[in-house]
N, C-alpha and C positions, 0 to 999 in steps of 0.2 A: 808384869802384865797382868790384868783382871779384865775379863770379860764376862759380860753378863748377858744371856740369851736363852730364850724360851723358858725362863726360871731356871737356868743352871748357870753354875758359877765355875769358871776354869781358871787355875793359876798356872802360868808359864814361867819358870825360872831358867836362865840362859848363864850357863857359865863355861869360860874359856879356858881351854886347855892346852898345853903344846905337846910334841911329838906328832903323832899320825892324828891326832884330833884337832880339829880347830875350835871344836864345841861340844855341850853337852847339855840336853835340857829336859826337864820333868815337865810331866803337865798330871796334874792331880783335879778331878772334876766331881763335883757336888751337885745335887737336884734339891731344890727349895721344895719341901712339903708344907702345905699348910692345910690344917683343920678348920681355922679361922683366922683373924688377925692377930690374935691374942697367943695363937700356939702355932708359930713356924719354927721348922727345923730344917739343918742341912743336912742330908744325906750322902754318905759316900758312892761315888758311882763306878769310878775307875780312875788308875794311875797308868801311866805312860812313861817312856823314856825314849829319846832318839839321839842319834850321834851326828855330828858332822864331821866328814872326812878331810883331813887337810892335804892329802896327796891321792895319786893314784886316777882311776876314772873317774871314782866317784868324789872327787875334790868339790868342796863347796855345796855338797849336797846332802839334805838329812836323811838319815834312814834308821831301822830300827836293829839292824843287826851290827857285827864289827868292821871296822876298816881295815882293808888290806892295802 
């Protein structure tokens, strides 16, 4: 999935894993910096990672911490 919003680019990748996780996704964000139309560059903004739990109270929910 690729989304652009307010001159920002985000890439989200979803990978399905077995055991106590049902998913693992990453997000990398870039911001478009333009001096003019001929000099546009994408600059790194942030990196994020989330887990989707398969079991327990957090089953089916995405979170930043470990699944227990």
